N, C-alpha and C positions, 0 to 999 in steps of 0.2 A: 137296824133292820133293813135299811136300804142297801147296805152292802150285801146282805144275804140275798135279797131279791135280785140284785145285779149278778150274783154268782149262779143263781139258778136259771136265769134267762138263757144263757148260751147252751145249757144242758139240753134244751129242746132240739137245737140244731145238731148237736152230737147224737142224740137218739134218732133223729131223722137219718143221719148218715149211717149209723149202726144198722138200722132196719133196712136201709137201701142196700148196703153191702150184703146183708143176709138174704134178702128176698128179691132184690132187683127192682122193687117197687118204691116210689117216692110218695110220701104222704105229707101234704102241706098243712093239714089240719090236725090238731091235737086229738080230737075224737077218733079219727081214722087211725092215727099212729097208735093210740092207746090199745087198739084191738090186737096189736102185734108185740106188745110188751108184757113182760111178767116180772115178778120179783122186784128187785130194787130199782130196775128201770122203770117199771110201772109206778113205783112209789115216787120217784124223782119227777116223772111227768105229772102226776097228780098234784104234787107240791107246786110245780110250775104252773099248772092250770088253775088251781084255786087261789094261788097267790095269798095263802092264808098263814102268814107268819105272825107270831105273837111273842112277846117277851118270855112267856112261860115255855114256849117250845124252841126257843132260840138255840140252846145247846144241842138238842136232839136233831134240829134241822141242819146245823153245821156238821154234826157227826154223820148224818145220812149222806150228805153231799161228799164228804171226805171219803167214806167207805165206798161210795159209787165210783168216784174218780179213781180210787186205788184199785178197784176191781177192773176198770177199763185198762189201766196200765198193766195189771197182771195178765190180762188176756192177751196183750201184745208181746209178752216175753216168751 
């Protein structure tokens, strides 16, 4: 599970950058950033914030992260 936590951690910085590019505003706190996120972005931030990974949700947590990263790549094409 440590690997998964390590993968979710940089997602916060990517979400900060994504919101900054969209709004021109920089949010250094997760609570403030969360008000500007919806959908899978909001789900990723919530997982990052709660840091609540368990063996029973491991597969779903990896899947969510992969889907989110894939959506970021698709936005750039």
